[in-house]
C-alpha positions as CSV (number, residue, x, y, z in Angstrom):
1,M,-23.9,31.0,-21.1
2,T,-20.6,32.2,-22.7
3,R,-17.4,30.4,-22.1
4,M,-14.8,32.1,-20.1
5,Y,-11.3,32.4,-21.7
6,N,-8.9,30.3,-19.7
7,P,-10.9,30.2,-16.5
8,P,-8.9,30.0,-13.2
9,H,-8.7,26.8,-11.1
10,P,-10.8,27.3,-8.0
11,G,-7.7,26.9,-5.9
12,E,-6.2,30.0,-7.6
13,V,-9.3,31.9,-6.6
14,L,-8.8,30.8,-3.0
15,Q,-5.2,31.7,-3.1
16,D,-5.9,35.2,-4.5
17,T,-8.9,36.1,-2.4
18,V,-8.9,34.1,0.9
19,L,-5.2,33.2,1.5
20,R,-2.9,36.1,1.5
21,D,0.8,36.6,1.2
22,D,0.8,38.6,4.4
23,G,-0.1,35.4,6.4
24,D,-3.5,36.7,7.3
25,L,-5.0,33.2,6.8
26,T,-2.8,30.2,6.1
27,V,-3.7,27.0,4.3
28,T,-3.3,25.2,7.6
29,E,-5.8,27.6,9.3
30,L,-8.3,27.4,6.5
31,A,-8.0,23.6,6.3
32,K,-8.7,23.4,10.1
33,A,-11.7,25.7,9.7
34,L,-13.1,23.6,6.9
35,G,-12.4,20.3,8.7
36,V,-10.1,18.9,5.9
37,S,-6.4,18.0,5.9
38,R,-3.8,20.7,5.1
39,V,-2.4,18.4,2.4
40,A,-5.8,18.0,0.7
41,L,-6.5,21.7,0.8
42,S,-2.9,22.5,-0.4
43,R,-3.4,20.2,-3.4
44,V,-6.6,22.2,-4.3
45,V,-4.9,25.6,-3.8
46,N,-2.0,24.6,-6.0
47,G,-4.2,23.3,-8.7
48,R,-3.3,19.6,-8.4
49,A,-6.7,18.5,-7.1
50,A,-10.3,19.4,-8.0
51,I,-12.9,20.9,-5.7
52,S,-15.2,18.1,-4.7
53,A,-18.9,18.5,-3.9
54,E,-18.1,18.0,-0.2
55,L,-15.4,20.7,-0.3
56,A,-17.7,23.0,-2.2
57,I,-20.3,22.7,0.5
58,R,-17.7,23.4,3.2
59,L,-16.3,26.4,1.3
60,A,-19.8,27.9,0.9
61,A,-20.5,27.4,4.6
62,A,-17.2,29.1,5.6
63,L,-16.9,31.8,3.0
64,G,-20.5,32.5,2.0
65,G,-21.9,32.1,-1.5
66,S,-23.0,28.8,-2.9
67,A,-21.6,25.3,-3.3
68,E,-22.8,25.5,-6.9
69,S,-20.6,28.4,-7.7
70,W,-17.5,26.5,-6.5
71,L,-18.5,23.5,-8.6
72,Q,-19.3,25.6,-11.6
73,M,-15.9,27.2,-11.4
74,Q,-14.3,23.7,-11.3
75,A,-16.4,22.5,-14.2
76,S,-15.5,25.6,-16.3
77,Y,-11.8,25.0,-15.6
78,D,-12.0,21.2,-16.3
79,L,-13.9,21.8,-19.6
80,W,-11.4,24.5,-20.7
81,Q,-8.5,22.1,-20.1
82,A,-10.3,19.2,-21.8
83,R,-11.1,21.2,-24.9
84,K,-7.4,22.1,-25.3
85,K,-6.5,18.3,-25.7
86,R,-6.4,16.6,-29.1
87,R,-9.0,13.8,-29.6
88,P,-10.3,11.7,-32.4
89,K,-13.1,13.0,-34.6
90,I,-16.4,11.9,-33.2
91,K,-19.3,11.5,-35.5
92,P,-22.8,12.5,-34.2
93,L,-24.9,9.4,-33.7
94,R,-27.4,10.6,-36.3
95,E,-24.8,10.2,-39.0
96,L,-23.8,6.7,-37.8
97,D,-27.5,5.6,-38.0
98,R,-27.8,6.8,-41.6
99,S,-24.6,5.2,-42.8
100,A,-25.6,1.8,-41.3
101,A,-29.0,1.9,-43.1
């Protein structure tokens, strides 16, 4: 699988495809349909919270598609963000075993 360049947060996808500027479906209405709080859904839509497995199941039931696709979207976003951060050099365990011998 190839990595997507700067994948969108799943909330951005919701905002662009399900929630519309014309007020066709509001965060409050979608939250009610999903059985979640408006605040919780708003945090996801605004990219401040991740899609949980439970929310992925609810989104799949309400919008079609699969829960796995929502979770994969979240994982792609999370991995992209994590890869941008600086971290210490990690040696593969094989190299550590050889240096200890």
